[in-house]
C-alpha positions in Angstrom: -0.8 23.8 31.2 1.2 26.0 29.0 -0.5 27.9 26.3 0.8 29.1 22.9 -0.5 30.5 19.5 0.9 27.6 17.6 1.9 23.8 18.4 4.4 22.2 15.8 4.3 18.7 16.0 7.8 17.5 14.5 11.3 18.9 14.7 12.8 18.2 11.3 13.9 20.9 8.7 10.2 21.8 7.9 8.8 21.9 11.5 12.0 24.1 12.9 11.9 26.4 9.7 8.4 27.1 10.4 9.2 27.8 14.1 11.7 30.1 13.1 9.4 31.8 10.7 6.9 32.3 13.1 9.3 33.3 15.9 10.4 36.4 13.5 6.8 37.3 13.2 6.3 37.3 16.9 4.1 34.4 17.4 4.5 32.2 20.4 5.3 28.7 19.4 6.1 25.5 21.0 7.8 22.5 19.0 7.5 18.8 20.2 10.0 16.2 18.6 9.9 12.6 19.5 13.6 12.3 19.0 16.3 13.3 21.6 18.4 15.0 19.1 18.5 16.2 15.5 18.7 13.2 13.5 21.9 13.1 11.3 21.2 10.1 9.0 21.6 11.0 5.4 18.2 12.3 4.1 17.5 15.0 1.6 20.6 16.7 0.7 19.5 19.2 -2.4 18.6 22.8 -1.8 17.1 24.5 -5.0 17.6 28.2 -6.0 14.3 29.4 -4.9 14.7 27.5 -1.4 17.9 29.3 -0.9 16.3 32.8 -1.5 13.5 32.2 1.1 15.9 30.8 3.7 18.1 33.7 3.2 15.3 35.9 4.6 16.0 34.0 7.8 19.7 34.3 7.7 20.1 30.5 7.1 21.3 30.6 3.7 24.8 31.6 4.3 25.3 29.0 7.1 24.3 26.3 4.7 26.9 27.7 2.1 29.6 27.5 4.4 28.7 23.6 4.9 27.6 22.6 1.6 28.7 22.3 -1.9 27.6 24.5 -4.7 26.6 22.7 -8.0 26.6 24.8 -10.9 25.2 22.2 -13.2 23.6 18.8 -13.2 23.3 16.1 -15.7 21.7 13.0 -17.2 24.4 10.6 -18.2 25.1 7.6 -20.4 27.6 5.2 -18.2 29.2 3.2 -21.0 30.0 6.2 -23.5 30.1 8.9 -20.8 28.0 10.9 -23.0 25.8 13.6 -21.3 23.1 16.2 -21.2 24.3 18.9 -19.1 21.9 21.4 -17.6 23.9 24.8 -16.6 22.1 26.6 -13.8 23.7 29.9 -14.4 21.1 30.3 -17.1 18.7 31.2 -14.0 20.8 34.2 -13.2 18.5 37.2 -13.0 15.6 34.9 -12.0 17.3 34.1 -8.4 20.0 35.2 -6.2 21.3 31.6 -6.0 21.6 30.4 -9.6 22.8 26.8 -8.5 22.0 23.7 -6.5 23.4 23.5 -3.0 24.4 19.9 -1.8 23.9 20.1 2.0 22.7 17.5 4.4 19.2 18.5 5.7 20.2 18.0 9.3 22.6 21.1 8.9 19.4 23.2 8.3 17.9 21.7 11.4 20.7 22.4 13.5 21.1 26.0 12.3 17.3 26.6 12.8 17.5 25.1 16.2 20.2 27.3 17.3 18.6 30.3 16.2 15.2 29.3 18.0 17.1 28.7 21.1 18.8 32.0 20.9 15.2 33.5 20.7 13.7 31.7 23.6 11.4 29.5 21.6 10.0 26.5 23.3 11.6 23.4 21.9 10.9 20.1 23.5 13.2 17.3 22.1 12.6 13.8 23.1 8.8 14.7 23.8 6.2 12.8 21.6 2.6 14.1 21.2 0.5 11.3 22.2 -2.9 12.8 21.8 -4.7 16.0 20.3 -8.1 17.2 21.2 -9.6 19.8 19.0 -12.0 22.4 20.7 -13.8 25.4 19.3 -10.8 28.0 20.0 -8.1 25.5 20.8 -6.2 22.3 20.4 -5.0 20.4 23.5 -2.0 18.1 23.2 -1.2 15.1 25.6 2.8 14.5 25.5 4.8 11.8 26.4 6.3 13.7 29.4 2.9 13.9 31.1 2.5 17.5 30.3 -0.3 19.1 28.3 0.0 22.1 26.2 -2.7 24.3 24.4 -2.4 26.2 21.3 -4.8 28.1 18.6 -3.6 26.0 15.9 -1.5 22.9 15.7 0.8 22.0 12.6 1.5 18.4 11.7 5.2 18.6 10.6 6.1 15.1 11.6 6.4 13.1 8.6 5.0 10.4 6.6 3.6 8.7 9.9 2.1 11.9 11.0 -0.3 12.0 14.2 -1.8 15.2 13.0 -2.5 13.9 9.6 -4.1 10.8 11.0 -6.7 13.3 12.4 -6.9 15.4 9.1 -6.7 12.6 6.4 -6.5 9.0 8.0 -6.2 7.4 4.5 -3.4 9.4 2.7 -4.1 8.0 -0.7 -1.5 7.0 -3.2 0.8 4.6 -4.3 4.0 2.7 -3.4 6.5 2.0 -6.4 7.6 -1.5 -7.0 11.4 -0.7 -6.7 13.5 -0.2 -3.5 16.2 2.2 -3.8 19.6 1.4 -1.7 21.3 4.5 -0.6 25.2 4.1 -0.1 27.8 6.5 0.8 31.4 6.6 0.0 34.5 9.0 0.3 35.7 7.6 -3.1 36.3 10.5 -5.5 34.2 9.5 -8.4 34.7 13.0 -9.8 38.4 12.1 -10.4 37.7 9.1 -12.6 34.4 9.6 -14.4 35.0 12.4 -17.2 32.9 15.3 -16.9 30.9 14.1 -13.9 28.5 16.7 -12.3 28.0 17.0 -8.6 24.4 15.8 -9.3 24.4 13.1 -11.9 21.4 10.7 -13.1 23.1 7.8 -15.0 21.7 5.4 -17.4 23.8 2.2 -17.7 23.2 -1.0 -19.8 21.0 -2.8 -17.5 19.7 -0.3 -15.1 20.3 3.3 -13.6 21.9 4.8 -10.6 22.4 8.4 -9.3 25.6 10.0 -7.9 25.2 13.3 -5.7 28.2 14.7 -4.3 28.4 16.4 -0.8 31.4 18.1 0.4 33.1 15.1 2.0 31.5 12.1 0.4 29.2 10.9 -2.5 25.9 9.6 -2.1 24.9 6.7 -4.5 21.5 5.5 -5.3 21.5 2.1 -6.2 19.1 -0.7 -7.3 19.0 -4.4 -6.9 19.9 -6.3 -10.0 17.4 -8.5 -11.9 16.5 -11.3 -9.8 18.5 -9.9 -6.8 16.5 -9.9 -3.4 16.7 -6.7 -1.3 18.5 -8.7 1.4 21.3 -9.9 -1.1 21.7 -6.5 -2.6 22.1 -4.6 1.0 25.1 -6.9 1.7 28.5 -5.8 1.9 29.2 -7.8 -1.4 26.1 -6.9 -2.9 26.9 -2.9 -2.2 30.9 -3.7 -3.5 29.7 -5.2 -6.7 27.3 -2.2 -7.5 30.2 0.4 -6.8 32.6 -1.7 -8.7 30.4 -1.6 -11.7 30.2 2.1 -11.5 34.1 2.4 -11.4 36.2 -1.0 -11.4 39.2 -0.9 -9.0 41.5 -3.2 -7.4 40.6 -2.4 -3.8 37.3 -2.6 -2.1 35.3 0.7 -1.7 35.1 2.1 2.0 31.3 2.4 2.5 29.7 4.6 5.1 26.0 4.4 5.5 23.7 2.2 3.8 19.9 2.0 3.9 17.0 1.1 1.5 13.8 3.1 1.1 10.7 2.6 -0.7 9.4 5.2 -3.3 6.0 6.7 -2.3 3.5 9.0 -4.3 0.9 10.3 -1.5 -1.1 13.5 -1.4 -3.4 14.2 1.7 -6.8 15.2 0.6 -6.7 18.3 2.6 -3.9 20.4 4.0 -6.2 21.8 6.7 -9.2 20.4 9.1 -10.1 23.4 11.5 -7.2 24.5 13.6 -5.1 21.6 12.5 -2.6 22.1 9.2 -0.1 20.1 7.3 3.2 20.7 5.9 5.9 18.8 4.1 6.0 15.0 4.3 2.9 14.9 6.6 1.2 16.4 3.6 2.8 14.9 0.5 5.4 12.2 -0.2 7.1 12.0 -3.6 10.2 10.1 -5.4 13.3 11.6 -4.5 14.2 12.3 -8.0 15.0 15.7 -8.7 15.4 16.6 -5.1 11.9 18.3 -4.5 10.2 16.9 -1.4 12.1 18.7 1.2 12.1 22.1 -0.7 8.4 21.7 -1.3 7.8 21.1 2.5 10.0 24.3 3.1 7.9 26.3 0.5 5.0 24.9 2.5 6.5 26.5 5.7 6.8 30.1 4.4 3.3 30.1 3.1 2.0 28.5 6.2 3.8 31.1 8.4 2.6 33.8 6.7 -1.1 32.5 6.8 -1.2 31.8 10.4 0.1 35.3 11.2 -2.8 36.9 9.0 -5.3 34.6 10.7 -4.0 35.6 14.4 -3.8 39.3 13.6 -7.4 39.7 12.0 -9.3 36.7 13.0 -10.0 36.0 9.5 -9.2 32.3 8.6 -9.5 32.5 4.9 -5.7 32.8 4.6 -5.5 29.2 6.2 -8.0 28.2 3.5 -5.8 29.7 0.6 -2.9 28.0 2.2 -4.5 24.5 2.1 -5.8 25.0 -1.3 -2.7 26.5 -2.9 0.0 24.5 -1.6 -2.1 21.2 -2.2 -2.3 22.3 -5.8 1.3 23.1 -5.8 2.2 19.8 -4.3 0.0 17.9 -6.7 1.1 19.8 -10.0 4.6 21.1 -9.5 6.2 18.6 -6.9 4.5 15.3 -7.1 4.0 15.4 -10.8 7.5 16.5 -11.9 9.0 14.2 -9.4 7.2 11.1 -10.9 8.3 12.2 -14.5 11.8 12.4 -13.2 11.4 8.8 -11.8 9.7 7.3 -14.9 12.7 8.7 -17.2 15.3 7.1 -15.3 13.3 3.9 -14.6 13.0 3.4 -18.4 14.5 0.1 -19.5 14.0 -0.2 -23.2 17.1 0.7 -25.1 15.2 2.4 -28.0 13.1 4.7 -25.6 16.2 5.6 -23.6 18.3 6.6 -26.5 15.4 8.7 -27.9 14.8 10.4 -24.5 18.5 11.1 -24.1 18.8 12.7 -27.3 16.0 14.8 -26.6 17.4 15.8 -23.4 20.7 16.7 -25.3 19.1 18.8 -27.6 17.0 20.7 -24.6 20.2 21.3 -22.8 21.8 22.8 -25.9 19.1 25.1 -26.5 19.5 28.0 -24.1 15.9 29.5 -24.4 14.5 25.9 -23.9 16.9 25.0 -21.3 16.0 28.0 -19.2 12.5 27.2 -19.4 13.1 23.9 -18.4 15.2 24.8 -15.5 12.7 27.4 -14.2 10.5 24.4 -13.8 12.8 21.7 -12.7 14.3 24.2 -10.3 10.9 24.9 -8.7 11.0 28.7 -9.4 7.8 28.7 -11.8 5.9 26.6 -9.3 6.5 28.8 -6.4 5.8 31.9 -8.3 2.4 30.5 -9.4 1.7 29.4 -5.6 2.8 32.7 -4.3 0.7 34.8 -6.7 -2.4 32.9 -5.5 -1.9 33.2 -1.8 
């Protein structure tokens, strides 16, 4: 049976980044991921400034910049009139080395981290599912789908919403599921050549609903919603997707659509991020609405905090660093990630025309006031929240 300091369950961006952090700290790691290869379906794609600062310490940010699209600003937009509240991220200059958002598929981070880990000889087992976990006084023993068993001082659940590790730490995973279903559709159509003043990241109100347009280097990802009285099944048909895209920009020919998938929006938070030798990070610990792109970023912030906490516990034998991680990152998830994402969602889901107009004009005034806009961006770009958390670790 192989033995390690840390077993990481889950080889997505959070698990692989944590493994790379620990490897650089000379902590022995094994990563088990049930998929045979890096999943390349379109999931998270927004990297916020402080996340890029952290990944820069691992040499990963330059690789992402080569593959992604820098977004110097983002906007909330009124579709029919093209009015917009534009938030200029250059106001964060001096607060971060990366005063912009980067639009880049999360699998590109996973690929870069995996390549670095393999070059460093870290044990990465793809196509290997953890089927059982037994916690002893000084070690966690995992049974694997390959028939092998591995032992580690600590195990980390970075295995997403259906985490096997969280099932042991917090089997309830309380929270809620919002009523709406979001439909993600991708297209190479150049919306930016047709919609005046369109940012690479745009949250849009239209007369009867909302949608979002997020640009990647080679395509646009469109977050769409079923129409009033329209079933999810009908909304997902080629005709349903076509109608929604034609509503954004009418054209004489049909849109070329790539990936289409629905997803439900959850707001959930584990009751604790630690139970003995088991720790949680990322979606295994917290799920939030995608508005504002905070989920993956928050998970990566977990990874950096947890890596340092594990290294301290292994070096000193004092596990209070793990308790601080659990308390501080849970608080950060609750107050700085879930709450902000929920506010972003609530704003865009507003349907009352008068309330929408009031909110929109308030956002315009905020965006036009440099001091207030800067403070707002420090919050929504996750800089303030990460600083508070780091000060408590």
